C-alpha positions in Angstrom: -51.6 173.5 -75.8 -49.7 172.0 -72.8 -47.1 174.7 -73.3 -49.8 177.4 -73.1 -51.2 175.8 -69.9 -47.8 175.7 -68.3 -46.9 179.2 -69.4 -50.0 180.5 -67.6 -49.0 179.1 -64.2 -48.6 181.8 -61.7 -45.5 181.9 -59.5 -44.0 178.6 -60.7 -41.1 179.9 -62.8 -39.8 176.4 -63.8 -43.2 175.4 -65.2 -43.5 178.8 -67.0 -40.1 178.3 -68.6 -41.0 174.8 -69.6 -44.2 176.1 -71.1 -42.5 178.7 -73.2 -39.9 176.2 -74.3 -42.7 173.9 -75.5 -44.4 176.8 -77.3 -41.2 177.8 -79.1 -40.4 174.1 -80.0 -44.0 173.6 -81.3 -43.8 176.7 -83.5 -40.5 175.6 -84.9 -41.8 172.2 -85.7 -45.0 173.6 -87.3 -42.9 176.0 -89.4 -40.4 173.5 -90.6 -43.0 170.9 -91.5 -45.5 173.2 -93.2 -45.0 171.6 -96.7 -45.9 168.2 -95.2 -49.2 169.2 -93.5 -50.4 172.1 -95.7 -52.4 169.9 -98.0 -54.2 168.2 -95.1 -54.9 171.5 -93.4 -57.6 172.4 -95.9 -59.4 169.1 -95.1 -59.1 169.6 -91.4 -60.6 173.2 -91.6 -63.3 172.1 -94.1 -64.3 169.3 -91.7 -64.5 171.8 -88.8 -66.7 174.0 -90.9 -69.2 171.2 -91.6 -69.2 170.2 -87.9 -70.0 173.8 -86.7 -72.6 174.2 -89.4 -74.3 171.0 -88.3 -73.8 172.0 -84.6 -75.7 175.3 -85.3 -78.8 173.3 -86.0 -78.6 171.7 -82.5 -77.1 174.7 -80.7 -79.9 175.1 -78.2 -79.6 171.5 -77.1 -75.8 172.0 -76.7 -76.5 175.1 -74.6 -74.8 177.3 -77.1 -75.9 180.3 -79.2 -76.7 179.5 -82.8 -75.1 182.8 -83.8 -71.9 181.8 -82.1 -71.9 178.4 -83.9 -72.6 180.1 -87.2 -69.8 182.7 -86.5 -67.3 179.9 -86.0 -68.6 178.1 -89.1 -68.3 181.3 -91.1 -64.7 181.9 -89.9 -63.7 178.4 -90.7 -65.4 178.5 -94.1 -63.4 181.6 -94.9 -60.2 179.9 -93.8 -61.0 176.8 -95.8 -61.7 178.9 -98.9 -58.4 180.6 -98.5 -56.6 177.2 -97.9 -58.1 175.4 -100.9 -55.1 176.3 -103.0 -52.9 174.2 -100.8 -55.1 171.0 -101.1 -52.8 169.6 -103.8 -49.5 168.3 -102.7 -48.0 169.5 -106.0 -48.6 173.1 -105.2 -45.5 175.2 -104.8 -45.6 177.1 -101.5 -43.7 180.4 -101.3 -42.4 181.8 -98.1 -45.2 184.2 -97.4 -47.7 181.4 -97.9 -45.7 179.2 -95.5 -45.7 181.9 -93.0 -49.5 182.6 -93.3 -50.2 178.8 -93.0 -48.1 178.7 -89.8 -50.0 181.8 -88.4 -53.4 180.2 -89.4 -52.5 176.9 -87.8 -51.3 178.7 -84.6 -54.6 180.7 -84.6 -56.6 177.5 -84.9 -54.7 175.9 -82.0 -55.0 179.1 -79.9 -58.8 179.2 -80.6 -59.4 175.7 -79.2 -59.2 176.6 -75.5 -61.3 179.7 -76.2 -64.2 177.8 -77.8 -66.6 179.0 -75.2 -66.5 182.6 -76.2 -66.4 184.9 -79.2 -62.7 185.3 -78.6 -62.2 182.1 -80.6 -63.9 183.8 -83.6 -61.5 186.7 -83.3 -58.5 184.5 -83.1 -59.6 182.4 -86.1 -60.1 185.6 -88.1 -56.5 186.7 -87.4 -55.5 183.6 -89.2 -57.9 184.5 -92.0 -56.2 187.9 -92.4 -52.8 186.3 -92.6 -54.1 183.8 -95.3 -55.8 186.7 -97.2 -52.6 188.7 -97.2 -50.6 185.8 -98.5 -53.2 185.1 -101.2 -53.0 188.7 -102.3 -49.2 188.6 -102.4 -49.2 185.3 -104.4 -51.6 186.8 -106.9 -49.5 189.9 -107.4 -45.8 188.9 -107.2 -43.3 191.7 -107.1 -41.8 192.7 -110.4 -38.0 192.7 -110.7 -36.7 196.2 -110.9 -35.7 197.4 -114.4 -32.0 198.3 -114.6 -30.5 200.8 -116.9 -28.5 198.1 -118.6 -31.7 196.1 -119.5 -33.3 199.3 -121.0 -30.2 200.0 -123.2 -30.1 196.5 -124.6 -33.5 196.8 -126.0 -32.7 200.1 -127.9 
């Protein structure tokens, strides 16, 4: 988040460069450690879902729209449903799943500064799309191509 704040500085090229460097380093760290934090990501997202559901009951006292709070809760609920398969540390995570988890985590981090608008819901749902695509890919793995040699050995 500090990298994003620095990258948005206008006219200060050294801070912009440092911001982008922090962003790239953060993404590399997130991507290389995905197997470590994947099981906890589900719990983090599920906890956020419960917080926003509870917050929707008190949205008017928080000076927020109940629809906005429910939209955030629904987006996080979808993300937690798509992440439940990673809750066990014993789960084998394939590359596309790792990539989708990284995208989802980045979307969650990018949504945090946008939490005062519906843009945060859109950003969270981009993570949901990535998780959904990896779920579909994991359910239907590609079949190895049949070679002519394999066919002739069965004859």
